[in-house]
C-alpha positions in Angstrom: 24.9 -6.3 10.1 27.7 -8.0 8.5 26.2 -10.0 5.9 24.3 -6.9 4.2 27.2 -4.3 5.0 24.7 -1.8 6.4 24.7 0.1 9.7 22.3 -1.2 12.0 21.6 2.1 13.5 20.6 3.4 9.9 18.5 0.3 9.2 16.5 0.5 12.1 14.8 3.6 11.1 14.2 2.1 7.9 12.7 -1.0 9.4 10.7 1.3 11.4 9.1 3.0 8.3 8.7 -0.4 6.7 6.7 -1.8 9.9 4.4 1.3 9.3 4.2 0.2 5.6 3.4 -3.1 6.6 0.4 -2.1 8.8 -0.7 0.2 6.0 -0.8 -2.9 3.7 -2.7 -5.0 6.1 -5.5 -2.5 6.7 -5.5 -1.8 2.8 -5.9 -5.4 2.1 -8.6 -6.0 4.8 -10.4 -3.0 3.2 -10.2 -4.4 -0.2 -11.6 -7.8 1.1 -14.6 -5.7 2.6 -15.3 -3.7 -0.6 -14.8 -7.1 -2.7 -17.6 -8.7 -0.6 -19.8 -5.7 -0.2 -19.8 -4.0 -3.5 -23.4 -4.0 -5.2 -24.8 -2.3 -8.2 -24.2 -2.0 -12.1 -20.5 -2.0 -11.7 -20.6 -5.0 -9.4 -18.7 -7.4 -12.1 -16.0 -5.1 -12.9 -15.0 -4.0 -9.3 -15.5 -7.3 -7.7 -12.9 -8.9 -10.0 -10.5 -5.6 -9.6 -10.8 -5.8 -6.1 -9.7 -9.3 -6.1 -6.7 -8.5 -8.2 -5.6 -5.7 -5.9 -6.1 -7.5 -2.7 -3.9 -10.5 -4.2 -1.5 -8.0 -5.0 -1.6 -6.5 -1.6 -1.2 -10.0 0.2 2.1 -10.7 -1.6 3.3 -7.1 -0.8 2.5 -7.7 2.9 4.7 -10.8 2.6 7.4 -9.2 0.9 7.7 -6.2 3.3 7.6 -8.4 6.2 10.3 -10.4 4.7 12.5 -7.2 4.1 12.3 -6.2 7.8 13.3 -9.8 8.7 16.1 -9.3 6.1 17.3 -6.4 7.7 17.5 -8.4 11.1 14.4 -6.7 12.9 11.2 -7.9 13.6 8.1 -7.3 11.8 4.6 -6.3 13.4 2.4 -9.2 13.5 -0.7 -8.3 15.6 -3.7 -6.7 13.9 -4.1 -4.3 16.8 -0.5 -3.0 16.1 -1.6 -2.4 12.7 -4.5 -0.3 13.4 -2.3 1.7 15.8 0.7 2.3 13.3 -0.9 2.4 10.1 -1.9 5.6 8.2 -5.0 4.2 6.9 -8.4 3.8 8.7 -11.0 0.9 8.3 -14.0 1.6 6.3 -17.8 0.8 6.5 -19.0 -1.8 4.6 -21.8 0.0 3.1 -20.4 2.7 0.8 -21.3 2.6 -2.8 -19.0 1.8 -5.7 -17.8 5.4 -6.3 -17.2 6.0 -2.8 -15.0 2.7 -2.4 -12.9 3.8 -5.5 -12.5 7.0 -4.2 -11.6 5.6 -0.9 -9.0 3.5 -2.1 -7.4 6.4 -4.3 -7.1 8.1 -1.2 -5.5 5.2 0.6 -3.1 5.2 -2.2 -1.9 8.9 -1.6 -1.1 7.6 2.0 0.6 4.4 1.1 2.7 6.2 -1.6 3.6 8.8 1.2 4.7 6.3 3.5 6.8 4.4 0.8 8.5 7.5 0.1 9.5 7.7 3.7 10.8 4.3 3.5 12.8 5.0 0.2 14.3 8.1 1.9 15.4 6.4 5.1 16.9 3.5 3.1 18.7 6.0 1.0 20.2 7.4 4.2 21.2 3.7 4.9 22.8 2.9 1.4 20.0 0.3 1.4 19.5 -0.3 -2.2 17.7 -3.5 -1.5 14.9 -1.6 0.2 14.8 1.1 -2.5 14.5 -1.2 -5.3 11.7 -3.2 -3.5 9.7 -0.1 -2.7 10.5 2.0 -5.7 8.8 -0.8 -7.8 5.7 -0.5 -5.6 5.4 3.0 -6.0 5.2 2.9 -9.9 2.5 0.0 -9.4 0.3 2.0 -7.1 0.5 5.2 -9.1 -0.7 3.3 -12.2 -3.5 1.6 -10.5 -4.5 4.9 -8.8 -4.4 6.7 -12.3 -6.8 3.7 -13.5 -9.2 4.0 -10.5 -9.3 7.8 -11.1 -10.2 7.3 -14.8 -12.9 4.9 -13.8 -14.5 7.5 -11.6 -14.4 10.2 -14.5 -17.2 11.2 -16.5 -16.6 10.9 -20.2 -17.0 14.7 -20.6 -14.2 15.5 -18.4 -10.9 16.1 -20.2 -7.3 16.1 -19.2 -5.5 19.3 -19.3 -3.7 20.2 -22.5 0.0 20.5 -22.7 
């Protein structure tokens, strides 16, 4: 790969992990659409809007991850059947209640963050700062979203541990 000055053998492992992340984001995106369409109850207005915000963000990340794979001169996965096979995430039912939906997403965030760290590790071994920068920014974003969703599930009586 002459224009990036990166070792193709090393970036191959990065692209492999990026494809898994791409699959994760596709399943996550569709799960957010599912929850957006099917949330009901007293938290409908808040969660309906939040899920839309989250799937809009996931849609952008799908494109950015795929384009990063292409930048590395590899082929991104593009079939939903491949996403279902490769993803760390599983599809969700449509009849979850609002709290179950949020807790499901928090669990998915942990899996996505773990996959992002794998990508960063492989990219670091390949001296691929472009991928590290891209995915590193995603980690901070999803951690913040996880914190906010977790706070939403907490009861007012629950306190954070004191330092």
